[in-house]
C-alpha positions as CSV (number, residue, x, y, z in Angstrom):
1,M,80.2,-77.9,0.7
2,C,81.6,-74.6,1.9
3,K,79.0,-72.5,0.1
4,I,76.2,-74.4,1.7
5,D,77.9,-74.3,5.1
6,T,78.0,-70.5,4.8
7,C,74.3,-70.4,4.0
8,V,73.6,-72.8,6.9
9,N,75.6,-70.7,9.3
10,A,73.6,-67.6,8.2
11,V,70.3,-69.4,8.9
12,D,71.7,-70.5,12.3
13,I,72.5,-67.0,13.3
14,G,69.0,-65.8,12.5
15,I,69.1,-64.4,8.9
16,Q,65.6,-64.9,7.6
17,E,66.0,-65.3,3.9
18,I,69.0,-67.0,2.3
19,H,69.6,-67.6,-1.4
20,L,72.3,-69.8,-2.9
21,V,72.9,-68.6,-6.4
22,L,73.6,-71.8,-8.4
23,D,75.0,-70.4,-11.6
24,V,77.7,-68.4,-9.9
25,T,78.9,-71.2,-7.6
26,R,80.3,-74.7,-8.3
27,A,80.6,-77.8,-6.3
28,A,84.0,-78.7,-4.8
29,G,85.3,-81.8,-6.4
30,Q,88.3,-83.4,-8.0
31,G,88.8,-85.3,-11.2
32,G,89.9,-85.0,-14.8
33,E,88.3,-83.4,-17.7
34,R,85.6,-86.1,-18.2
35,K,85.1,-87.3,-14.7
36,T,84.4,-85.3,-11.5
37,I,84.2,-86.8,-8.0
38,F,82.3,-84.5,-5.7
39,F,83.5,-84.3,-2.1
40,T,79.9,-84.2,-1.0
41,P,77.3,-85.9,-3.1
42,P,74.9,-83.4,-4.7
43,F,71.8,-85.0,-3.1
44,K,73.2,-84.3,0.4
45,V,73.8,-80.7,-0.5
46,L,70.2,-80.4,-1.8
47,K,68.8,-82.1,1.3
48,R,70.7,-79.8,3.6
49,A,69.5,-76.7,1.7
50,Q,65.9,-78.0,1.9
51,D,66.2,-78.8,5.6
52,K,67.4,-75.2,6.4
53,R,64.9,-73.6,3.9
54,I,67.7,-72.1,1.8
55,K,66.4,-71.0,-1.6
56,L,68.3,-72.3,-4.6
57,V,68.1,-69.7,-7.4
58,R,69.7,-68.5,-10.6
59,S,71.3,-65.1,-10.8
60,E,68.8,-63.6,-13.2
61,T,66.0,-64.1,-10.7
62,R,67.9,-62.1,-8.1
63,I,69.0,-59.4,-10.6
64,N,65.5,-58.9,-12.0
65,S,64.1,-58.5,-8.5
66,A,66.8,-56.2,-7.1
67,S,65.5,-52.8,-6.0
68,F,68.0,-50.9,-8.2
69,C,66.4,-52.5,-11.3
70,K,63.0,-51.1,-10.6
71,D,61.7,-47.8,-11.9
C-alpha cells in the first residue's frame, strides 16, 4: 500500500497528474512460492486509485510519451 499512499499524498498536496507505473512496482504481501497473501486486497488499492484519479499505467506508455523521446 505504500506506493499508492505516496500517490495519494501527492494528489492531496496538489500535484495535478499522478501515474502509478504498474510493471515496475509490486504489491506488498507475504507467502510462499505458490501462495501470496496481500496486506491490502488489490480491489481496495484499485478503488483508492480511482477515487483520487491516479492513472494506472505501464512503463512503455510513459517512456513513449516522454519529451526526450520526441524528435
